[in-house]
VEXDREN-2710 file (C-alpha; in Angstrom, 1 decimal):
% VEXDREN-2710
k/r/px/py/pz
1/UNK/61.8/-40.1/-13.1
2/UNK/64.6/-42.2/-11.5
3/UNK/62.2/-45.1/-11.5
4/UNK/62.4/-45.1/-15.3
5/UNK/66.1/-45.9/-15.1
6/UNK/67.3/-49.5/-15.6
7/UNK/69.1/-51.2/-12.7
8/UNK/72.4/-50.6/-14.5
9/UNK/71.7/-46.9/-15.0
10/UNK/70.6/-46.6/-11.4
11/UNK/73.8/-48.2/-10.2
12/UNK/75.9/-45.7/-12.2
13/UNK/73.7/-42.8/-11.0
14/UNK/74.1/-43.9/-7.4
15/UNK/77.8/-44.2/-7.9
16/UNK/78.0/-40.6/-9.0
17/UNK/75.9/-39.5/-6.0
18/UNK/78.0/-41.4/-3.5
19/UNK/81.3/-40.0/-5.0
20/UNK/80.2/-36.4/-5.0
21/UNK/78.2/-36.4/-1.8
22/UNK/80.3/-38.7/0.5
23/UNK/77.8/-38.6/3.4
24/UNK/75.5/-40.5/1.1
25/UNK/78.0/-43.3/0.8
26/UNK/78.2/-43.6/4.5
27/UNK/74.4/-43.8/5.0
28/UNK/73.2/-45.7/1.9
29/UNK/73.7/-49.4/1.2
30/UNK/74.7/-51.0/-2.0
31/UNK/71.6/-53.1/-2.2
32/UNK/71.3/-52.9/-6.0
33/UNK/74.9/-54.0/-6.5
34/UNK/74.3/-57.7/-6.9
35/UNK/75.0/-60.4/-9.5
36/UNK/71.7/-59.7/-11.2
37/UNK/73.2/-56.6/-12.7
38/UNK/74.6/-56.7/-16.2
39/UNK/78.1/-55.6/-15.2
40/UNK/79.3/-55.2/-18.7
41/UNK/76.5/-52.7/-19.4
42/UNK/77.5/-50.9/-16.2
43/UNK/81.0/-50.6/-17.4
44/UNK/80.0/-49.6/-20.9
45/UNK/77.7/-46.8/-19.6
46/UNK/80.3/-45.5/-17.2
47/UNK/82.9/-45.3/-20.0
48/UNK/80.5/-43.9/-22.7
49/UNK/79.3/-41.2/-20.2
50/UNK/82.9/-40.3/-19.1
51/UNK/82.2/-41.0/-15.5
52/UNK/84.4/-44.0/-15.0
53/UNK/86.4/-42.5/-12.1
54/UNK/83.2/-41.9/-10.2
55/UNK/81.8/-45.3/-10.9
56/UNK/85.0/-47.1/-10.1
57/UNK/85.1/-45.6/-6.6
58/UNK/81.9/-47.5/-5.9
59/UNK/83.1/-50.7/-7.5
60/UNK/86.1/-50.7/-5.1
61/UNK/83.8/-50.9/-2.1
62/UNK/82.0/-54.0/-3.6
63/UNK/84.9/-56.3/-3.8
64/UNK/84.3/-59.8/-5.1
65/UNK/80.7/-59.2/-6.1
66/UNK/82.0/-57.4/-9.3
67/UNK/83.4/-59.7/-12.0
68/UNK/87.2/-59.4/-12.3
69/UNK/87.1/-58.4/-16.0
70/UNK/84.7/-55.5/-15.3
71/UNK/86.7/-54.4/-12.3
72/UNK/90.0/-54.4/-14.2
73/UNK/88.5/-52.6/-17.2
74/UNK/87.0/-49.8/-15.1
75/UNK/90.2/-49.6/-13.0
76/UNK/92.3/-49.1/-16.1
77/UNK/89.9/-46.5/-17.6
78/UNK/89.5/-44.6/-14.3
79/UNK/93.3/-44.6/-13.7
80/UNK/94.0/-43.4/-17.3
81/UNK/91.4/-40.6/-17.1
82/UNK/92.6/-39.5/-13.7
83/UNK/96.2/-39.3/-14.9
84/UNK/95.1/-37.3/-17.9
85/UNK/93.1/-34.9/-15.7
86/UNK/95.7/-34.3/-13.1
87/UNK/99.0/-34.7/-15.0
88/UNK/98.7/-34.2/-18.7
89/UNK/96.3/-31.3/-18.5
90/UNK/98.0/-29.3/-15.8
91/UNK/101.2/-28.6/-17.7
92/UNK/99.2/-27.4/-20.7
93/UNK/96.8/-25.3/-18.6
94/UNK/99.6/-23.6/-16.7
95/UNK/101.7/-22.8/-19.8
96/UNK/98.7/-21.4/-21.7
97/UNK/97.6/-19.2/-18.8
98/UNK/101.2/-18.0/-18.2
99/UNK/101.6/-17.2/-21.9
100/UNK/98.4/-15.1/-22.0
101/UNK/99.2/-13.3/-18.7
102/UNK/102.7/-12.5/-20.0
103/UNK/101.0/-10.7/-22.9
104/UNK/98.8/-8.7/-20.4
105/UNK/95.7/-10.8/-21.0
106/UNK/93.4/-12.2/-18.3
107/UNK/91.5/-15.3/-19.5
108/UNK/88.5/-16.9/-17.8
109/UNK/88.8/-20.7/-17.4
110/UNK/85.7/-22.4/-18.5
111/UNK/84.0/-25.8/-18.3
112/UNK/85.8/-29.0/-17.3
113/UNK/89.1/-27.6/-16.1
114/UNK/87.5/-25.0/-13.9
115/UNK/84.9/-27.4/-12.5
116/UNK/87.5/-30.2/-11.8
117/UNK/89.5/-27.9/-9.5
118/UNK/86.8/-25.8/-8.0
119/UNK/83.5/-27.8/-7.8
120/UNK/84.7/-31.4/-7.5
121/UNK/86.1/-32.8/-4.3
122/UNK/89.0/-34.2/-6.2
123/UNK/90.2/-33.1/-9.7
124/UNK/90.6/-36.7/-10.8
125/UNK/86.9/-37.3/-10.4
126/UNK/86.2/-35.1/-13.5
127/UNK/87.4/-36.4/-16.9
128/UNK/89.0/-33.8/-19.1
129/UNK/90.4/-33.6/-22.6
130/UNK/91.0/-29.9/-23.3
131/UNK/91.5/-26.4/-21.8
132/UNK/88.9/-23.8/-22.5
133/UNK/89.8/-20.1/-22.0
134/UNK/87.6/-17.1/-22.6
135/UNK/88.9/-13.8/-23.8
136/UNK/87.3/-10.7/-25.5
137/UNK/87.3/-11.0/-29.3
138/UNK/89.5/-8.0/-29.8
139/UNK/92.3/-9.8/-27.8
140/UNK/92.4/-12.9/-29.9
141/UNK/95.2/-11.7/-32.2
142/UNK/97.4/-11.0/-29.1
143/UNK/96.4/-14.3/-27.5
144/UNK/97.2/-16.2/-30.7
145/UNK/100.7/-14.6/-30.9
146/UNK/101.3/-15.3/-27.2
147/UNK/100.6/-19.0/-27.5
148/UNK/102.7/-19.4/-30.6
149/UNK/105.6/-17.6/-28.9
150/UNK/105.4/-20.0/-26.0
151/UNK/105.6/-23.2/-27.9
152/UNK/102.0/-23.9/-28.9
153/UNK/101.2/-24.9/-32.5
154/UNK/98.1/-24.1/-34.6
155/UNK/98.2/-24.1/-38.3
156/UNK/94.7/-22.8/-38.6
157/UNK/93.7/-20.6/-35.6
158/UNK/90.9/-18.8/-37.3
159/UNK/88.9/-21.8/-38.2
160/UNK/89.3/-22.1/-42.0
161/UNK/89.4/-25.9/-41.5
162/UNK/86.1/-25.9/-39.8
163/UNK/84.0/-22.8/-40.6
164/UNK/81.1/-24.0/-38.5
165/UNK/83.2/-23.5/-35.3
166/UNK/83.0/-19.8/-34.8
167/UNK/82.9/-19.3/-31.0
168/UNK/86.5/-20.2/-30.5
169/UNK/89.7/-20.5/-32.4
170/UNK/90.9/-23.9/-33.6
171/UNK/92.8/-25.9/-31.1
172/UNK/96.4/-25.3/-30.0
173/UNK/98.8/-28.1/-28.9
174/UNK/102.1/-28.4/-27.3
175/UNK/104.5/-30.7/-29.1
176/UNK/104.6/-33.2/-26.3
177/UNK/101.0/-33.2/-25.3
178/UNK/97.6/-34.4/-26.7
179/UNK/95.7/-31.9/-24.6
180/UNK/94.3/-29.0/-26.6
181/UNK/93.7/-25.4/-25.8
182/UNK/90.7/-23.5/-27.2
183/UNK/90.5/-19.7/-27.1
184/UNK/86.9/-18.7/-26.8
185/UNK/85.3/-15.3/-27.4
186/UNK/81.7/-16.6/-27.3
187/UNK/80.1/-19.5/-25.3
188/UNK/78.4/-21.2/-28.3
189/UNK/78.6/-20.9/-32.0
190/UNK/76.4/-18.7/-34.1
191/UNK/73.7/-18.7/-35.3
192/UNK/71.9/-19.4/-32.0
193/UNK/68.6/-18.2/-30.6
194/UNK/69.9/-16.8/-27.2
195/UNK/71.2/-13.5/-25.9
196/UNK/74.2/-14.7/-23.9
197/UNK/75.9/-12.0/-21.9
198/UNK/79.6/-12.8/-22.2
199/UNK/80.6/-9.4/-20.8
200/UNK/78.4/-9.9/-17.8
201/UNK/80.0/-13.3/-17.2
202/UNK/83.5/-11.8/-17.3
203/UNK/82.4/-9.0/-15.0
204/UNK/81.1/-11.5/-12.4
205/UNK/84.1/-13.8/-12.7
206/UNK/86.1/-14.5/-9.6
207/UNK/89.8/-15.4/-8.9
208/UNK/90.2/-19.0/-7.6
209/UNK/93.0/-21.5/-7.6
210/UNK/92.9/-23.9/-10.5
211/UNK/95.6/-26.6/-10.9
212/UNK/97.9/-24.7/-8.5
213/UNK/97.6/-21.2/-10.0
214/UNK/95.1/-18.3/-9.5
215/UNK/92.9/-17.6/-12.5
216/UNK/89.6/-16.0/-13.2
217/UNK/86.6/-18.5/-13.3
218/UNK/82.9/-17.9/-13.8
219/UNK/80.7/-17.2/-10.8
220/UNK/78.7/-20.2/-9.7
221/UNK/75.5/-18.9/-11.3
222/UNK/77.3/-18.3/-14.6
223/UNK/79.1/-21.7/-14.4
224/UNK/75.7/-23.5/-13.9
225/UNK/74.0/-21.5/-16.7
226/UNK/76.8/-22.2/-19.2
227/UNK/76.9/-25.8/-18.3
228/UNK/73.1/-26.3/-18.9
229/UNK/73.1/-24.4/-22.1
230/UNK/76.2/-26.3/-23.4
231/UNK/74.6/-29.7/-22.6
232/UNK/71.3/-28.8/-24.2
233/UNK/72.0/-26.6/-27.3
234/UNK/75.4/-27.4/-28.9
235/UNK/75.5/-31.1/-27.7
236/UNK/71.7/-31.9/-27.8
237/UNK/72.2/-34.1/-24.8
238/UNK/74.3/-36.5/-26.9
239/UNK/77.8/-36.0/-25.5
240/UNK/78.3/-37.6/-22.1
241/UNK/75.1/-36.2/-20.6
242/UNK/75.6/-38.0/-17.3
243/UNK/78.9/-36.2/-16.9
244/UNK/77.2/-32.9/-17.3
245/UNK/74.5/-33.9/-14.8
246/UNK/77.3/-34.8/-12.4
247/UNK/78.7/-31.3/-13.0
248/UNK/75.3/-29.9/-11.9
249/UNK/75.4/-32.0/-8.8
250/UNK/78.9/-30.8/-8.0
251/UNK/78.1/-27.1/-8.5
252/UNK/74.9/-27.2/-6.5
253/UNK/76.3/-29.2/-3.6
254/UNK/79.8/-27.5/-3.4
255/UNK/78.5/-23.9/-3.5
256/UNK/75.0/-23.9/-2.0
257/UNK/75.6/-20.6/-0.2
258/UNK/77.1/-18.9/-3.3
259/UNK/74.3/-19.9/-5.7
260/UNK/72.1/-16.8/-6.0
261/UNK/69.1/-18.4/-7.6
262/UNK/67.3/-15.1/-8.1
263/UNK/70.3/-13.8/-10.1
264/UNK/70.4/-17.1/-12.0
265/UNK/66.7/-16.8/-13.0
266/UNK/67.4/-13.2/-14.0
267/UNK/70.3/-14.3/-16.3
268/UNK/68.1/-17.1/-17.8
269/UNK/65.3/-14.7/-18.6
270/UNK/67.6/-12.1/-20.2
271/UNK/69.3/-14.8/-22.2
272/UNK/66.0/-16.5/-23.2
273/UNK/67.5/-19.9/-22.3
274/UNK/64.8/-21.3/-20.1
275/UNK/64.3/-24.3/-22.5
276/UNK/68.0/-25.1/-22.4
277/UNK/68.2/-24.8/-18.6
278/UNK/65.0/-26.4/-17.2
279/UNK/65.5/-29.9/-18.4
280/UNK/69.2/-30.3/-17.4
281/UNK/68.3/-29.0/-13.9
282/UNK/65.3/-31.2/-13.7
283/UNK/67.3/-34.3/-14.7
284/UNK/70.1/-33.3/-12.4
285/UNK/67.6/-33.2/-9.5
286/UNK/65.5/-36.3/-10.4
287/UNK/68.4/-38.6/-11.3
288/UNK/71.2/-37.4/-9.1
289/UNK/69.4/-35.6/-6.3
290/UNK/71.0/-32.2/-7.1
291/UNK/69.5/-29.6/-4.7
292/UNK/67.7/-27.4/-7.2
293/UNK/64.8/-25.5/-5.4
294/UNK/61.2/-26.3/-6.4
295/UNK/60.6/-22.6/-7.1
296/UNK/63.4/-22.4/-9.6
297/UNK/62.1/-25.4/-11.6
298/UNK/58.5/-24.0/-11.3
299/UNK/59.6/-20.7/-12.7
300/UNK/61.6/-22.2/-15.6
301/UNK/59.1/-24.9/-16.5
302/UNK/57.1/-24.7/-19.8
303/UNK/53.3/-24.8/-19.6
304/UNK/52.0/-28.1/-18.3
305/UNK/50.6/-29.5/-21.6
306/UNK/53.8/-28.7/-23.4
307/UNK/55.9/-30.1/-20.6
308/UNK/53.9/-33.4/-20.7
309/UNK/54.8/-33.8/-24.4
310/UNK/58.4/-32.8/-24.0
311/UNK/59.0/-35.3/-21.2
312/UNK/59.2/-38.0/-23.9
313/UNK/62.6/-36.8/-25.0
314/UNK/64.1/-37.0/-21.5
315/UNK/63.3/-40.7/-21.0
316/UNK/66.5/-42.7/-20.2
317/UNK/66.4/-44.8/-23.3
318/UNK/66.7/-41.7/-25.4
319/UNK/69.1/-39.6/-23.4
320/UNK/71.4/-42.4/-22.2
321/UNK/70.8/-45.0/-24.9
322/UNK/71.1/-42.5/-27.7
323/UNK/67.9/-44.0/-29.0
324/UNK/64.2/-44.4/-28.1
325/UNK/62.4/-47.7/-27.9
326/UNK/59.9/-48.3/-30.6
327/UNK/59.8/-47.5/-34.3
328/UNK/62.0/-45.1/-36.2
329/UNK/59.3/-42.5/-36.3
330/UNK/59.4/-42.4/-32.5
331/UNK/63.1/-41.6/-32.5
332/UNK/62.5/-38.8/-35.0
333/UNK/59.7/-37.4/-33.0
334/UNK/61.6/-37.4/-29.8
335/UNK/64.5/-35.7/-31.5
336/UNK/62.1/-33.1/-32.8
337/UNK/60.7/-32.5/-29.3
338/UNK/64.3/-32.3/-27.9
339/UNK/65.2/-29.6/-30.5
340/UNK/61.9/-27.7/-30.0
341/UNK/62.5/-27.7/-26.2
342/UNK/65.6/-25.6/-26.7
343/UNK/63.5/-22.6/-27.8
344/UNK/61.1/-22.4/-24.8
345/UNK/61.8/-19.0/-23.4
346/UNK/62.5/-17.4/-26.8
347/UNK/60.1/-15.2/-28.6
348/UNK/56.9/-16.7/-30.0
349/UNK/58.2/-16.0/-33.5
350/UNK/61.4/-17.9/-32.8
351/UNK/59.5/-20.8/-31.3
352/UNK/57.1/-20.9/-34.3
353/UNK/60.0/-20.9/-36.7
354/UNK/61.7/-23.7/-34.8
355/UNK/58.6/-25.8/-34.8
356/UNK/58.1/-25.5/-38.6
357/UNK/61.8/-26.0/-39.2
358/UNK/61.5/-29.2/-37.3
359/UNK/58.5/-30.4/-39.2
360/UNK/60.0/-29.4/-42.6
361/UNK/63.8/-29.3/-42.1
362/UNK/66.1/-27.7/-44.7
363/UNK/68.0/-30.2/-46.9
364/UNK/71.3/-29.7/-45.1
365/UNK/69.7/-30.9/-41.9
366/UNK/68.6/-34.2/-43.3
367/UNK/71.6/-36.5/-43.3
368/UNK/69.9/-39.8/-44.2
369/UNK/68.8/-38.8/-47.6
370/UNK/71.0/-39.0/-50.8
371/UNK/72.1/-35.9/-52.5
372/UNK/69.9/-36.8/-55.5
373/UNK/67.0/-36.0/-53.2
374/UNK/68.2/-33.1/-51.1
375/UNK/69.9/-31.4/-54.0
376/UNK/66.7/-31.1/-56.1
377/UNK/64.1/-28.8/-54.6
378/UNK/61.1/-30.5/-56.2
379/UNK/62.2/-34.0/-55.2
380/UNK/62.9/-32.8/-51.6
381/UNK/59.6/-31.1/-51.4
382/UNK/57.9/-34.3/-52.6
383/UNK/59.7/-36.2/-49.8
384/UNK/58.6/-33.7/-47.2
385/UNK/55.0/-33.8/-48.3
386/UNK/54.9/-37.6/-48.9
387/UNK/51.6/-38.8/-47.2
388/UNK/53.4/-41.8/-45.9
389/UNK/55.9/-39.6/-44.0
390/UNK/53.2/-37.4/-42.7
391/UNK/51.1/-40.4/-41.7
392/UNK/54.0/-41.9/-39.8
393/UNK/54.6/-38.7/-38.0
394/UNK/50.9/-38.3/-37.0
395/UNK/50.8/-41.9/-35.8
396/UNK/53.9/-41.4/-33.7
397/UNK/52.4/-38.2/-32.4
398/UNK/49.3/-40.0/-31.4
399/UNK/51.3/-42.6/-29.5
400/UNK/53.2/-39.9/-27.8
401/UNK/50.1/-38.1/-26.6
402/UNK/48.7/-41.3/-25.3
403/UNK/52.0/-42.1/-23.5
404/UNK/52.0/-38.6/-22.0
405/UNK/48.5/-39.0/-20.8
406/UNK/49.2/-42.4/-19.2
407/UNK/52.3/-41.0/-17.4
408/UNK/50.2/-38.0/-16.1
409/UNK/47.6/-40.4/-14.7
410/UNK/50.2/-42.6/-13.1
411/UNK/51.8/-39.6/-11.4
END
């Protein structure tokens, strides 16, 4: 699958690999780093994917072969992101944890903050924007009071401003900081199709130093599981997917001896998250070389015919370009396959419901239609059953099947 990447995408991917696996930088050449690259596209991809610090570390080794403007742009962004990760965030993180511990609470540090200081070789390599802390739901009232007593502000902690966000309270801020703190009691918002064992995650959590203080963090298997699910289900692979794949590489290379893959598979089965875990792990291995065992991918993979069709949504132009090449119906179909892939591992009823919901989505899920259509059941039903719409979908499906067959023959 790495052969499907453009030269600019391969350059960024290789920069991530060299930064997180230093022995690779010593043994591999920079033979793709030449003036034939579209350097502005390299910079744009690095910035959009929030991996500028990792990419800039490779640019520094190339010297004059990189245009001055691109070099200066990535240097500025990488320096800014590194400062935010190692300076602005640390103060907020320490004060939040101290406030909660003073109230007798023991939060679990989640996601970026935890990964930057435990999985990455240098915290500045991982871009950060907020602090995520997990607590049991019954402790949220005490946690809210503790943060407010220690100088944090939040006018709407229980989410009245955004009722769709129900897995954490609304963000808290210090007066002199733009870094937010989110108090989680679940890993993703409801409704969702999985059975995520938050209590099991807390029970397996370990004490590790993060930003100079000891705090509970998820075990490696839980950190990897949460990362994959978060990339796939809430974000739909649309929010800096390369940064999440870099997280997978960091976890699997930093803690190879601590990753209990049998336990990981057991957690995935119990949570019914195989569809949200398989593709991130596969992309992490095929694009970045993350050491994910063959057996793990084989046990998580959907049946071969389904897998061949779903492969269309993990093509680079769709994941990294936020679009698919071809006509609009191709984009819609790939988005449908992406969304359906999330339910592989769930019950047959859940998968069937997701399939039909994708073909005939509820009005609130269709953002491109005017309210005059979505607000009138008969007009909306006519739109869904329009022969032209169904015909475009069938034609795009036929192209997809042919494309999958050609890829299968080529491999």
